[in-house]
N, CA, C and O atoms as a Tripos MOL2 file, in Angstrom:
@<TRIPOS>MOLECULE
protein
  304   303    76     0     0
PROTEIN
NO_CHARGES

@<TRIPOS>ATOM
      1 N          -2.5600   -9.2330  -34.3110 N.3       1 UNK1
      2 CA         -3.6850   -8.4400  -33.8780 C.3       1 UNK1
      3 C          -3.4620   -7.8220  -32.5050 C.2       1 UNK1
      4 O          -4.3210   -7.0910  -32.0110 O.2       1 UNK1
      5 N          -2.3230   -8.1030  -31.8810 N.am      2 UNK2
      6 CA         -1.9790   -7.4740  -30.6080 C.3       2 UNK2
      7 C          -1.2130   -6.1670  -30.8110 C.2       2 UNK2
      8 O          -1.0840   -5.3670  -29.8840 O.2       2 UNK2
      9 N          -0.7170   -5.9590  -31.9980 N.am      3 UNK3
     10 CA          0.2320   -4.8750  -32.2510 C.3       3 UNK3
     11 C          -0.2490   -3.5040  -31.7920 C.2       3 UNK3
     12 O           0.4940   -2.7900  -31.1180 O.2       3 UNK3
     13 N          -1.4630   -3.1250  -32.1370 N.am      4 UNK4
     14 CA         -1.9150   -1.7680  -31.8160 C.3       4 UNK4
     15 C          -2.0300   -1.5550  -30.3080 C.2       4 UNK4
     16 O          -1.6600   -0.4940  -29.8050 O.2       4 UNK4
     17 N          -2.5310   -2.5390  -29.5910 N.am      5 UNK5
     18 CA         -2.6740   -2.4050  -28.1380 C.3       5 UNK5
     19 C          -1.3010   -2.3390  -27.4760 C.2       5 UNK5
     20 O          -1.0420   -1.4500  -26.6650 O.2       5 UNK5
     21 N          -0.4310   -3.2670  -27.8170 N.am      6 UNK6
     22 CA          0.8980   -3.3030  -27.2040 C.3       6 UNK6
     23 C           1.6660   -2.0210  -27.5370 C.2       6 UNK6
     24 O           2.3310   -1.4570  -26.6680 O.2       6 UNK6
     25 N           1.5800   -1.5650  -28.7710 N.am      7 UNK7
     26 CA          2.2880   -0.3480  -29.1670 C.3       7 UNK7
     27 C           1.7860    0.8700  -28.4080 C.2       7 UNK7
     28 O           2.5870    1.6670  -27.9190 O.2       7 UNK7
     29 N           0.4730    1.0250  -28.3040 N.am      8 UNK8
     30 CA         -0.0600    2.2000  -27.6080 C.3       8 UNK8
     31 C           0.3010    2.1800  -26.1220 C.2       8 UNK8
     32 O           0.6340    3.2210  -25.5550 O.2       8 UNK8
     33 N           0.2400    1.0160  -25.4910 N.am      9 UNK9
     34 CA          0.5970    0.9160  -24.0680 C.3       9 UNK9
     35 C           2.0990    1.0870  -23.8680 C.2       9 UNK9
     36 O           2.5320    1.6680  -22.8730 O.2       9 UNK9
     37 N           2.8910    0.5840  -24.8090 N.am     10 UNK10
     38 CA          4.3440    0.7710  -24.7680 C.3      10 UNK10
     39 C           4.6850    2.2590  -24.8220 C.2      10 UNK10
     40 O           5.4880    2.7430  -24.0240 O.2      10 UNK10
     41 N           4.0840    2.9770  -25.7520 N.am     11 UNK11
     42 CA          4.3570    4.4100  -25.8890 C.3      11 UNK11
     43 C           3.9390    5.1770  -24.6340 C.2      11 UNK11
     44 O           4.6590    6.0590  -24.1670 O.2      11 UNK11
     45 N           2.7830    4.8350  -24.1000 N.am     12 UNK12
     46 CA          2.2960    5.4800  -22.8810 C.3      12 UNK12
     47 C           3.2450    5.2050  -21.7100 C.2      12 UNK12
     48 O           3.6630    6.1310  -21.0150 O.2      12 UNK12
     49 N           3.5810    3.9410  -21.4970 N.am     13 UNK13
     50 CA          4.4600    3.5770  -20.3850 C.3      13 UNK13
     51 C           5.8620    4.1260  -20.5450 C.2      13 UNK13
     52 O           6.4510    4.6070  -19.5770 O.2      13 UNK13
     53 N           6.4000    4.0620  -21.7390 N.am     14 UNK14
     54 CA          7.7540    4.5630  -21.9980 C.3      14 UNK14
     55 C           7.8570    6.0530  -21.7010 C.2      14 UNK14
     56 O           8.8740    6.5270  -21.1920 O.2      14 UNK14
     57 N           6.7960    6.7860  -22.0240 N.am     15 UNK15
     58 CA          6.8130    8.2310  -21.7700 C.3      15 UNK15
     59 C           6.8080    8.5360  -20.2730 C.2      15 UNK15
     60 O           7.0690    9.6690  -19.8690 O.2      15 UNK15
     61 N           6.5120    7.5310  -19.4520 N.am     16 UNK16
     62 CA          6.5040    7.6920  -18.0040 C.3      16 UNK16
     63 C           7.6660    6.9560  -17.3320 C.2      16 UNK16
     64 O           7.6520    6.7390  -16.1200 O.2      16 UNK16
     65 N           8.6640    6.5760  -18.1200 N.am     17 UNK17
     66 CA          9.8810    5.9840  -17.5770 C.3      17 UNK17
     67 C           9.8590    4.4830  -17.3940 C.2      17 UNK17
     68 O          10.7570    3.9320  -16.7580 O.2      17 UNK17
     69 N           8.8610    3.8070  -17.9320 N.am     18 UNK18
     70 CA          8.7750    2.3520  -17.8110 C.3      18 UNK18
     71 C           9.4940    1.7080  -18.9940 C.2      18 UNK18
     72 O           9.3130    2.1180  -20.1410 O.2      18 UNK18
     73 N          10.3090    0.6980  -18.7020 N.am     19 UNK19
     74 CA         10.9770   -0.0780  -19.7450 C.3      19 UNK19
     75 C          10.1540   -1.3340  -19.9950 C.2      19 UNK19
     76 O           9.4770   -1.8370  -19.0980 O.2      19 UNK19
     77 N          10.2200   -1.8230  -21.2020 N.am     20 UNK20
     78 CA          9.4690   -3.0060  -21.5970 C.3      20 UNK20
     79 C          10.4100   -4.0400  -22.2030 C.2      20 UNK20
     80 O          11.3460   -3.6990  -22.9270 O.2      20 UNK20
     81 N          10.1510   -5.2980  -21.9010 N.am     21 UNK21
     82 CA         10.8080   -6.4280  -22.5470 C.3      21 UNK21
     83 C           9.6680   -7.2430  -23.1510 C.2      21 UNK21
     84 O           8.9130   -7.8960  -22.4310 O.2      21 UNK21
     85 N           9.5490   -7.2000  -24.4670 N.am     22 UNK22
     86 CA          8.3910   -7.7910  -25.1370 C.3      22 UNK22
     87 C           8.8360   -8.9370  -26.0370 C.2      22 UNK22
     88 O           9.7100   -8.7720  -26.8880 O.2      22 UNK22
     89 N           8.2180  -10.1070  -25.8370 N.am     23 UNK23
     90 CA          8.4420  -11.2730  -26.6830 C.3      23 UNK23
     91 C           7.0870  -11.7860  -27.1490 C.2      23 UNK23
     92 O           6.2250  -12.1130  -26.3340 O.2      23 UNK23
     93 N           6.9050  -11.8520  -28.4400 N.am     24 UNK24
     94 CA          5.6480  -12.3700  -28.9780 C.3      24 UNK24
     95 C           5.9320  -13.3650  -30.0890 C.2      24 UNK24
     96 O           6.9670  -13.3150  -30.7540 O.2      24 UNK24
     97 N           4.9920  -14.2600  -30.2660 N.am     25 UNK25
     98 CA          5.0330  -15.2100  -31.3710 C.3      25 UNK25
     99 C           3.7860  -14.9940  -32.2080 C.2      25 UNK25
    100 O           2.8010  -14.4160  -31.7470 O.2      25 UNK25
    101 N           3.8430  -15.4640  -33.4380 N.am     26 UNK26
    102 CA          2.6570  -15.3810  -34.2840 C.3      26 UNK26
    103 C           1.5780  -16.2870  -33.6930 C.2      26 UNK26
    104 O           1.8170  -17.4580  -33.3980 O.2      26 UNK26
    105 N           0.3980  -15.7190  -33.5310 N.am     27 UNK27
    106 CA         -0.7290  -16.4300  -32.9470 C.3      27 UNK27
    107 C          -1.7610  -16.7150  -34.0280 C.2      27 UNK27
    108 O          -2.1530  -15.8250  -34.7830 O.2      27 UNK27
    109 N          -2.1930  -17.9680  -34.0910 N.am     28 UNK28
    110 CA         -3.2640  -18.3250  -35.0150 C.3      28 UNK28
    111 C          -4.5850  -17.8060  -34.4700 C.2      28 UNK28
    112 O          -4.8190  -17.8130  -33.2610 O.2      28 UNK28
    113 N          -5.4210  -17.3680  -35.3520 N.am     29 UNK29
    114 CA         -6.7370  -16.8580  -34.9400 C.3      29 UNK29
    115 C          -7.4910  -17.9820  -34.2330 C.2      29 UNK29
    116 O          -7.7280  -19.0400  -34.8150 O.2      29 UNK29
    117 N          -7.8580  -17.7510  -33.0030 N.am     30 UNK30
    118 CA         -8.5360  -18.7630  -32.2010 C.3      30 UNK30
    119 C         -10.0190  -18.5100  -32.0800 C.2      30 UNK30
    120 O         -10.6300  -17.8520  -32.9220 O.2      30 UNK30
    121 N         -10.5800  -19.0420  -31.0250 N.am     31 UNK31
    122 CA        -12.0170  -18.9380  -30.7910 C.3      31 UNK31
    123 C         -12.4180  -17.5810  -30.2280 C.2      31 UNK31
    124 O         -13.5840  -17.1960  -30.3190 O.2      31 UNK31
    125 N         -11.4810  -16.8600  -29.6550 N.am     32 UNK32
    126 CA        -11.7960  -15.5710  -29.0580 C.3      32 UNK32
    127 C         -11.6450  -14.4720  -30.1240 C.2      32 UNK32
    128 O         -10.7340  -14.5200  -30.9510 O.2      32 UNK32
    129 N         -12.5320  -13.5040  -30.0940 N.am     33 UNK33
    130 CA        -12.5050  -12.4450  -31.1100 C.3      33 UNK33
    131 C         -11.3360  -11.4900  -30.8610 C.2      33 UNK33
    132 O         -10.8480  -11.3600  -29.7390 O.2      33 UNK33
    133 N         -10.9010  -10.8290  -31.9320 N.am     34 UNK34
    134 CA         -9.8400   -9.8280  -31.8060 C.3      34 UNK34
    135 C         -10.2560   -8.7450  -30.8190 C.2      34 UNK34
    136 O          -9.4420   -8.2940  -30.0140 O.2      34 UNK34
    137 N         -11.5040   -8.3290  -30.8740 N.am     35 UNK35
    138 CA        -12.0130   -7.2940  -29.9750 C.3      35 UNK35
    139 C         -11.8490   -7.7220  -28.5200 C.2      35 UNK35
    140 O         -11.3270   -6.9630  -27.7030 O.2      35 UNK35
    141 N         -12.2920   -8.9340  -28.1960 N.am     36 UNK36
    142 CA        -12.2160   -9.4160  -26.8160 C.3      36 UNK36
    143 C         -10.7810   -9.5590  -26.3320 C.2      36 UNK36
    144 O         -10.4640   -9.1630  -25.2100 O.2      36 UNK36
    145 N          -9.9180  -10.1150  -27.1580 N.am     37 UNK37
    146 CA         -8.5190  -10.2990  -26.7320 C.3      37 UNK37
    147 C          -7.8360   -8.9500  -26.5620 C.2      37 UNK37
    148 O          -6.9970   -8.7940  -25.6750 O.2      37 UNK37
    149 N          -8.1800   -7.9750  -27.3930 N.am     38 UNK38
    150 CA         -7.5950   -6.6420  -27.2450 C.3      38 UNK38
    151 C          -8.0750   -5.9590  -25.9720 C.2      38 UNK38
    152 O          -7.2970   -5.2610  -25.3220 O.2      38 UNK38
    153 N          -9.3400   -6.1450  -25.6020 N.am     39 UNK39
    154 CA         -9.8510   -5.5890  -24.3470 C.3      39 UNK39
    155 C          -9.1270   -6.2260  -23.1580 C.2      39 UNK39
    156 O          -8.7090   -5.5280  -22.2340 O.2      39 UNK39
    157 N          -8.9830   -7.5380  -23.1850 N.am     40 UNK40
    158 CA         -8.3040   -8.2500  -22.0980 C.3      40 UNK40
    159 C          -6.8530   -7.7910  -21.9840 C.2      40 UNK40
    160 O          -6.3820   -7.4730  -20.8920 O.2      40 UNK40
    161 N          -6.1490   -7.7580  -23.1090 N.am     41 UNK41
    162 CA         -4.7440   -7.3600  -23.1030 C.3      41 UNK41
    163 C          -4.5990   -5.9060  -22.6540 C.2      41 UNK41
    164 O          -3.6780   -5.5790  -21.9050 O.2      41 UNK41
    165 N          -5.4830   -5.0470  -23.0970 N.am     42 UNK42
    166 CA         -5.4400   -3.6410  -22.7030 C.3      42 UNK42
    167 C          -5.6010   -3.4940  -21.1910 C.2      42 UNK42
    168 O          -4.8700   -2.7290  -20.5610 O.2      42 UNK42
    169 N          -6.5420   -4.2150  -20.6120 N.am     43 UNK43
    170 CA         -6.7520   -4.1590  -19.1590 C.3      43 UNK43
    171 C          -5.5450   -4.6950  -18.3890 C.2      43 UNK43
    172 O          -5.1410   -4.1210  -17.3780 O.2      43 UNK43
    173 N          -4.9790   -5.7910  -18.8710 N.am     44 UNK44
    174 CA         -3.8070   -6.3700  -18.2170 C.3      44 UNK44
    175 C          -2.6320   -5.3880  -18.2720 C.2      44 UNK44
    176 O          -1.9260   -5.2010  -17.2810 O.2      44 UNK44
    177 N          -2.4310   -4.7720  -19.4230 N.am     45 UNK45
    178 CA         -1.3290   -3.8260  -19.5540 C.3      45 UNK45
    179 C          -1.5570   -2.5630  -18.7230 C.2      45 UNK45
    180 O          -0.6140   -2.0240  -18.1450 O.2      45 UNK45
    181 N          -2.7940   -2.0930  -18.6600 N.am     46 UNK46
    182 CA         -3.1010   -0.9390  -17.7990 C.3      46 UNK46
    183 C          -2.7300   -1.2450  -16.3520 C.2      46 UNK46
    184 O          -2.1320   -0.4120  -15.6710 O.2      46 UNK46
    185 N          -3.0830   -2.4330  -15.8850 N.am     47 UNK47
    186 CA         -2.7560   -2.8380  -14.5100 C.3      47 UNK47
    187 C          -1.2480   -2.9580  -14.3080 C.2      47 UNK47
    188 O          -0.7210   -2.5540  -13.2720 O.2      47 UNK47
    189 N          -0.5540   -3.5190  -15.3080 N.am     48 UNK48
    190 CA          0.9000   -3.6600  -15.2050 C.3      48 UNK48
    191 C           1.5720   -2.2880  -15.1720 C.2      48 UNK48
    192 O           2.5160   -2.0830  -14.4090 O.2      48 UNK48
    193 N           1.1000   -1.3560  -15.9820 N.am     49 UNK49
    194 CA          1.6630   -0.0040  -15.9980 C.3      49 UNK49
    195 C           1.4140    0.6880  -14.6680 C.2      49 UNK49
    196 O           2.3110    1.3270  -14.1170 O.2      49 UNK49
    197 N           0.2140    0.5650  -14.1580 N.am     50 UNK50
    198 CA         -0.1130    1.1720  -12.8600 C.3      50 UNK50
    199 C           0.8090    0.6320  -11.7730 C.2      50 UNK50
    200 O           1.3020    1.3910  -10.9390 O.2      50 UNK50
    201 N           1.0410   -0.6800  -11.7820 N.am     51 UNK51
    202 CA          1.9410   -1.2840  -10.7950 C.3      51 UNK51
    203 C           3.3750   -0.8470  -10.9850 C.2      51 UNK51
    204 O           4.0730   -0.5740  -10.0090 O.2      51 UNK51
    205 N           3.8290   -0.7770  -12.2270 N.am     52 UNK52
    206 CA          5.2060   -0.3750  -12.5050 C.3      52 UNK52
    207 C           5.4680    1.0680  -12.0840 C.2      52 UNK52
    208 O           6.5620    1.3980  -11.6270 O.2      52 UNK52
    209 N           4.4680    1.9180  -12.2380 N.am     53 UNK53
    210 CA          4.6320    3.3180  -11.8360 C.3      53 UNK53
    211 C           4.8440    3.4510  -10.3340 C.2      53 UNK53
    212 O           5.4600    4.4160   -9.8810 O.2      53 UNK53
    213 N           4.3440    2.5010   -9.5630 N.am     54 UNK54
    214 CA          4.4860    2.5140   -8.1080 C.3      54 UNK54
    215 C           5.7250    1.7490   -7.6390 C.2      54 UNK54
    216 O           6.0670    1.7720   -6.4560 O.2      54 UNK54
    217 N           6.3860    1.0790   -8.5650 N.am     55 UNK55
    218 CA          7.5010    0.2010   -8.2320 C.3      55 UNK55
    219 C           8.8420    0.9320   -8.3540 C.2      55 UNK55
    220 O           8.9630    1.9110   -9.0900 O.2      55 UNK55
    221 N           9.8440    0.4390   -7.6200 N.am     56 UNK56
    222 CA         11.1980    0.9680   -7.7660 C.3      56 UNK56
    223 C          11.7760    0.5940   -9.1200 C.2      56 UNK56
    224 O          12.4040    1.4200   -9.7820 O.2      56 UNK56
    225 N          11.5630   -0.6540   -9.5310 N.am     57 UNK57
    226 CA         12.0620   -1.1360  -10.8170 C.3      57 UNK57
    227 C          10.9420   -1.0160  -11.8420 C.2      57 UNK57
    228 O          10.0150   -1.8270  -11.8580 O.2      57 UNK57
    229 N          11.0310   -0.0330  -12.6700 N.am     58 UNK58
    230 CA          9.9590    0.2570  -13.6250 C.3      58 UNK58
    231 C          10.1930   -0.5040  -14.9370 C.2      58 UNK58
    232 O          10.6410    0.0630  -15.9330 O.2      58 UNK58
    233 N           9.8770   -1.7930  -14.9060 N.am     59 UNK59
    234 CA         10.0180   -2.6300  -16.0950 C.3      59 UNK59
    235 C           8.8610   -3.6200  -16.1470 C.2      59 UNK59
    236 O           8.4160   -4.1440  -15.1260 O.2      59 UNK59
    237 N           8.3960   -3.8540  -17.3500 N.am     60 UNK60
    238 CA          7.3140   -4.8150  -17.5800 C.3      60 UNK60
    239 C           7.8110   -5.8270  -18.6040 C.2      60 UNK60
    240 O           8.2940   -5.4630  -19.6760 O.2      60 UNK60
    241 N           7.6850   -7.0990  -18.2560 N.am     61 UNK61
    242 CA          8.0110   -8.1820  -19.1730 C.3      61 UNK61
    243 C           6.7090   -8.7210  -19.7500 C.2      61 UNK61
    244 O           5.7730   -9.0370  -19.0170 O.2      61 UNK61
    245 N           6.6660   -8.8200  -21.0640 N.am     62 UNK62
    246 CA          5.4650   -9.3030  -21.7470 C.3      62 UNK62
    247 C           5.8530  -10.4810  -22.6410 C.2      62 UNK62
    248 O           6.7190  -10.3530  -23.5070 O.2      62 UNK62
    249 N           5.2140  -11.6110  -22.4280 N.am     63 UNK63
    250 CA          5.3690  -12.7800  -23.3080 C.3      63 UNK63
    251 C           3.9870  -13.1590  -23.8170 C.2      63 UNK63
    252 O           3.0620  -13.3700  -23.0320 O.2      63 UNK63
    253 N           3.8560  -13.2450  -25.1260 N.am     64 UNK64
    254 CA          2.5960  -13.6630  -25.7370 C.3      64 UNK64
    255 C           2.9280  -14.8050  -26.6870 C.2      64 UNK64
    256 O           3.7200  -14.6530  -27.6180 O.2      64 UNK64
    257 N           2.3060  -15.9500  -26.4320 N.am     65 UNK65
    258 CA          2.5720  -17.1130  -27.2740 C.3      65 UNK65
    259 C           1.3660  -18.0410  -27.2540 C.2      65 UNK65
    260 O           0.4030  -17.8350  -26.5150 O.2      65 UNK65
    261 N           1.4520  -19.0520  -28.0760 N.am     66 UNK66
    262 CA          0.3810  -20.0490  -28.1570 C.3      66 UNK66
    263 C           0.9150  -21.3810  -27.6600 C.2      66 UNK66
    264 O           2.0170  -21.7960  -28.0190 O.2      66 UNK66
    265 N           0.1230  -22.0460  -26.8310 N.am     67 UNK67
    266 CA          0.4990  -23.3640  -26.3230 C.3      67 UNK67
    267 C          -0.7510  -24.2340  -26.2620 C.2      67 UNK67
    268 O          -1.7520  -23.8560  -25.6530 O.2      67 UNK67
    269 N          -0.6860  -25.3770  -26.8860 N.am     68 UNK68
    270 CA         -1.8130  -26.3200  -26.9140 C.3      68 UNK68
    271 C          -3.1120  -25.6460  -27.3670 C.2      68 UNK68
    272 O          -4.1710  -25.8370  -26.7680 O.2      68 UNK68
    273 N          -3.0050  -24.8540  -28.4370 N.am     69 UNK69
    274 CA         -4.1590  -24.1310  -29.0150 C.3      69 UNK69
    275 C          -4.7510  -23.0900  -28.0780 C.2      69 UNK69
    276 O          -5.9030  -22.6950  -28.2580 O.2      69 UNK69
    277 N          -4.0010  -22.6370  -27.0880 N.am     70 UNK70
    278 CA         -4.4340  -21.5750  -26.1810 C.3      70 UNK70
    279 C          -3.4920  -20.3910  -26.2970 C.2      70 UNK70
    280 O          -2.2860  -20.5650  -26.4730 O.2      70 UNK70
    281 N          -4.0380  -19.1930  -26.2000 N.am     71 UNK71
    282 CA         -3.2160  -17.9940  -26.1800 C.3      71 UNK71
    283 C          -2.7640  -17.7540  -24.7460 C.2      71 UNK71
    284 O          -3.5810  -17.7400  -23.8250 O.2      71 UNK71
    285 N          -1.4640  -17.5660  -24.5600 N.am     72 UNK72
    286 CA         -0.9020  -17.3210  -23.2320 C.3      72 UNK72
    287 C          -0.3910  -15.8760  -23.1970 C.2      72 UNK72
    288 O           0.4570  -15.4850  -23.9980 O.2      72 UNK72
    289 N          -0.9160  -15.1040  -22.2660 N.am     73 UNK73
    290 CA         -0.4730  -13.7320  -22.0290 C.3      73 UNK73
    291 C           0.2210  -13.7250  -20.6760 C.2      73 UNK73
    292 O          -0.4340  -13.8290  -19.6390 O.2      73 UNK73
    293 N           1.5320  -13.6020  -20.6840 N.am     74 UNK74
    294 CA          2.2990  -13.6080  -19.4370 C.3      74 UNK74
    295 C           2.9430  -12.2470  -19.2510 C.2      74 UNK74
    296 O           3.7790  -11.8230  -20.0490 O.2      74 UNK74
    297 N           2.5430  -11.5740  -18.1930 N.am     75 UNK75
    298 CA          3.1200  -10.2710  -17.8550 C.3      75 UNK75
    299 C           3.6660  -10.3380  -16.4460 C.2      75 UNK75
    300 O           3.0090  -10.8350  -15.5310 O.2      75 UNK75
    301 N           4.8680   -9.8370  -16.2840 N.am     76 UNK76
    302 CA          5.4610   -9.7780  -14.9540 C.3      76 UNK76
    303 C           6.4820   -8.6670  -14.9260 C.2      76 UNK76
    304 O           7.1120   -8.4340  -13.8940 O.2      76 UNK76
@<TRIPOS>BOND
     1     1     2 1
     2     2     3 1
     3     3     4 2
     4     3     5 am
     5     5     6 1
     6     6     7 1
     7     7     8 2
     8     7     9 am
     9     9    10 1
    10    10    11 1
    11    11    12 2
    12    11    13 am
    13    13    14 1
    14    14    15 1
    15    15    16 2
    16    15    17 am
    17    17    18 1
    18    18    19 1
    19    19    20 2
    20    19    21 am
    21    21    22 1
    22    22    23 1
    23    23    24 2
    24    23    25 am
    25    25    26 1
    26    26    27 1
    27    27    28 2
    28    27    29 am
    29    29    30 1
    30    30    31 1
    31    31    32 2
    32    31    33 am
    33    33    34 1
    34    34    35 1
    35    35    36 2
    36    35    37 am
    37    37    38 1
    38    38    39 1
    39    39    40 2
    40    39    41 am
    41    41    42 1
    42    42    43 1
    43    43    44 2
    44    43    45 am
    45    45    46 1
    46    46    47 1
    47    47    48 2
    48    47    49 am
    49    49    50 1
    50    50    51 1
    51    51    52 2
    52    51    53 am
    53    53    54 1
    54    54    55 1
    55    55    56 2
    56    55    57 am
    57    57    58 1
    58    58    59 1
    59    59    60 2
    60    59    61 am
    61    61    62 1
    62    62    63 1
    63    63    64 2
    64    63    65 am
    65    65    66 1
    66    66    67 1
    67    67    68 2
    68    67    69 am
    69    69    70 1
    70    70    71 1
    71    71    72 2
    72    71    73 am
    73    73    74 1
    74    74    75 1
    75    75    76 2
    76    75    77 am
    77    77    78 1
    78    78    79 1
    79    79    80 2
    80    79    81 am
    81    81    82 1
    82    82    83 1
    83    83    84 2
    84    83    85 am
    85    85    86 1
    86    86    87 1
    87    87    88 2
    88    87    89 am
    89    89    90 1
    90    90    91 1
    91    91    92 2
    92    91    93 am
    93    93    94 1
    94    94    95 1
    95    95    96 2
    96    95    97 am
    97    97    98 1
    98    98    99 1
    99    99   100 2
   100    99   101 am
   101   101   102 1
   102   102   103 1
   103   103   104 2
   104   103   105 am
   105   105   106 1
   106   106   107 1
   107   107   108 2
   108   107   109 am
   109   109   110 1
   110   110   111 1
   111   111   112 2
   112   111   113 am
   113   113   114 1
   114   114   115 1
   115   115   116 2
   116   115   117 am
   117   117   118 1
   118   118   119 1
   119   119   120 2
   120   119   121 am
   121   121   122 1
   122   122   123 1
   123   123   124 2
   124   123   125 am
   125   125   126 1
   126   126   127 1
   127   127   128 2
   128   127   129 am
   129   129   130 1
   130   130   131 1
   131   131   132 2
   132   131   133 am
   133   133   134 1
   134   134   135 1
   135   135   136 2
   136   135   137 am
   137   137   138 1
   138   138   139 1
   139   139   140 2
   140   139   141 am
   141   141   142 1
   142   142   143 1
   143   143   144 2
   144   143   145 am
   145   145   146 1
   146   146   147 1
   147   147   148 2
   148   147   149 am
   149   149   150 1
   150   150   151 1
   151   151   152 2
   152   151   153 am
   153   153   154 1
   154   154   155 1
   155   155   156 2
   156   155   157 am
   157   157   158 1
   158   158   159 1
   159   159   160 2
   160   159   161 am
   161   161   162 1
   162   162   163 1
   163   163   164 2
   164   163   165 am
   165   165   166 1
   166   166   167 1
   167   167   168 2
   168   167   169 am
   169   169   170 1
   170   170   171 1
   171   171   172 2
   172   171   173 am
   173   173   174 1
   174   174   175 1
   175   175   176 2
   176   175   177 am
   177   177   178 1
   178   178   179 1
   179   179   180 2
   180   179   181 am
   181   181   182 1
   182   182   183 1
   183   183   184 2
   184   183   185 am
   185   185   186 1
   186   186   187 1
   187   187   188 2
   188   187   189 am
   189   189   190 1
   190   190   191 1
   191   191   192 2
   192   191   193 am
   193   193   194 1
   194   194   195 1
   195   195   196 2
   196   195   197 am
   197   197   198 1
   198   198   199 1
   199   199   200 2
   200   199   201 am
   201   201   202 1
   202   202   203 1
   203   203   204 2
   204   203   205 am
   205   205   206 1
   206   206   207 1
   207   207   208 2
   208   207   209 am
   209   209   210 1
   210   210   211 1
   211   211   212 2
   212   211   213 am
   213   213   214 1
   214   214   215 1
   215   215   216 2
   216   215   217 am
   217   217   218 1
   218   218   219 1
   219   219   220 2
   220   219   221 am
   221   221   222 1
   222   222   223 1
   223   223   224 2
   224   223   225 am
   225   225   226 1
   226   226   227 1
   227   227   228 2
   228   227   229 am
   229   229   230 1
   230   230   231 1
   231   231   232 2
   232   231   233 am
   233   233   234 1
   234   234   235 1
   235   235   236 2
   236   235   237 am
   237   237   238 1
   238   238   239 1
   239   239   240 2
   240   239   241 am
   241   241   242 1
   242   242   243 1
   243   243   244 2
   244   243   245 am
   245   245   246 1
   246   246   247 1
   247   247   248 2
   248   247   249 am
   249   249   250 1
   250   250   251 1
   251   251   252 2
   252   251   253 am
   253   253   254 1
   254   254   255 1
   255   255   256 2
   256   255   257 am
   257   257   258 1
   258   258   259 1
   259   259   260 2
   260   259   261 am
   261   261   262 1
   262   262   263 1
   263   263   264 2
   264   263   265 am
   265   265   266 1
   266   266   267 1
   267   267   268 2
   268   267   269 am
   269   269   270 1
   270   270   271 1
   271   271   272 2
   272   271   273 am
   273   273   274 1
   274   274   275 1
   275   275   276 2
   276   275   277 am
   277   277   278 1
   278   278   279 1
   279   279   280 2
   280   279   281 am
   281   281   282 1
   282   282   283 1
   283   283   284 2
   284   283   285 am
   285   285   286 1
   286   286   287 1
   287   287   288 2
   288   287   289 am
   289   289   290 1
   290   290   291 1
   291   291   292 2
   292   291   293 am
   293   293   294 1
   294   294   295 1
   295   295   296 2
   296   295   297 am
   297   297   298 1
   298   298   299 1
   299   299   300 2
   300   299   301 am
   301   301   302 1
   302   302   303 1
   303   303   304 2
@<TRIPOS>SUBSTRUCTURE
     1 UNK1         2 RESIDUE 1 A UNK
     2 UNK2         6 RESIDUE 1 A UNK
     3 UNK3        10 RESIDUE 1 A UNK
     4 UNK4        14 RESIDUE 1 A UNK
     5 UNK5        18 RESIDUE 1 A UNK
     6 UNK6        22 RESIDUE 1 A UNK
     7 UNK7        26 RESIDUE 1 A UNK
     8 UNK8        30 RESIDUE 1 A UNK
     9 UNK9        34 RESIDUE 1 A UNK
    10 UNK10       38 RESIDUE 1 A UNK
    11 UNK11       42 RESIDUE 1 A UNK
    12 UNK12       46 RESIDUE 1 A UNK
    13 UNK13       50 RESIDUE 1 A UNK
    14 UNK14       54 RESIDUE 1 A UNK
    15 UNK15       58 RESIDUE 1 A UNK
    16 UNK16       62 RESIDUE 1 A UNK
    17 UNK17       66 RESIDUE 1 A UNK
    18 UNK18       70 RESIDUE 1 A UNK
    19 UNK19       74 RESIDUE 1 A UNK
    20 UNK20       78 RESIDUE 1 A UNK
    21 UNK21       82 RESIDUE 1 A UNK
    22 UNK22       86 RESIDUE 1 A UNK
    23 UNK23       90 RESIDUE 1 A UNK
    24 UNK24       94 RESIDUE 1 A UNK
    25 UNK25       98 RESIDUE 1 A UNK
    26 UNK26      102 RESIDUE 1 A UNK
    27 UNK27      106 RESIDUE 1 A UNK
    28 UNK28      110 RESIDUE 1 A UNK
    29 UNK29      114 RESIDUE 1 A UNK
    30 UNK30      118 RESIDUE 1 A UNK
    31 UNK31      122 RESIDUE 1 A UNK
    32 UNK32      126 RESIDUE 1 A UNK
    33 UNK33      130 RESIDUE 1 A UNK
    34 UNK34      134 RESIDUE 1 A UNK
    35 UNK35      138 RESIDUE 1 A UNK
    36 UNK36      142 RESIDUE 1 A UNK
    37 UNK37      146 RESIDUE 1 A UNK
    38 UNK38      150 RESIDUE 1 A UNK
    39 UNK39      154 RESIDUE 1 A UNK
    40 UNK40      158 RESIDUE 1 A UNK
    41 UNK41      162 RESIDUE 1 A UNK
    42 UNK42      166 RESIDUE 1 A UNK
    43 UNK43      170 RESIDUE 1 A UNK
    44 UNK44      174 RESIDUE 1 A UNK
    45 UNK45      178 RESIDUE 1 A UNK
    46 UNK46      182 RESIDUE 1 A UNK
    47 UNK47      186 RESIDUE 1 A UNK
    48 UNK48      190 RESIDUE 1 A UNK
    49 UNK49      194 RESIDUE 1 A UNK
    50 UNK50      198 RESIDUE 1 A UNK
    51 UNK51      202 RESIDUE 1 A UNK
    52 UNK52      206 RESIDUE 1 A UNK
    53 UNK53      210 RESIDUE 1 A UNK
    54 UNK54      214 RESIDUE 1 A UNK
    55 UNK55      218 RESIDUE 1 A UNK
    56 UNK56      222 RESIDUE 1 A UNK
    57 UNK57      226 RESIDUE 1 A UNK
    58 UNK58      230 RESIDUE 1 A UNK
    59 UNK59      234 RESIDUE 1 A UNK
    60 UNK60      238 RESIDUE 1 A UNK
    61 UNK61      242 RESIDUE 1 A UNK
    62 UNK62      246 RESIDUE 1 A UNK
    63 UNK63      250 RESIDUE 1 A UNK
    64 UNK64      254 RESIDUE 1 A UNK
    65 UNK65      258 RESIDUE 1 A UNK
    66 UNK66      262 RESIDUE 1 A UNK
    67 UNK67      266 RESIDUE 1 A UNK
    68 UNK68      270 RESIDUE 1 A UNK
    69 UNK69      274 RESIDUE 1 A UNK
    70 UNK70      278 RESIDUE 1 A UNK
    71 UNK71      282 RESIDUE 1 A UNK
    72 UNK72      286 RESIDUE 1 A UNK
    73 UNK73      290 RESIDUE 1 A UNK
    74 UNK74      294 RESIDUE 1 A UNK
    75 UNK75      298 RESIDUE 1 A UNK
    76 UNK76      302 RESIDUE 1 A UNK
């Protein structure tokens, strides 16, 4: 359920010279709705893209995985 958000942000960032390193695992549907997680992920990616555009090294690392029944969104 992350695919559409990550893909759209990837296409947007790539068109502006940002490289992406994306690692995701299959996530079981948790307590948070798809809508809410997509809003959160979209905001995080918007912030990461904004920062990368101002950076010398234009790369964003994205790790999405599940640990102890929690969804972990790690961007750096």
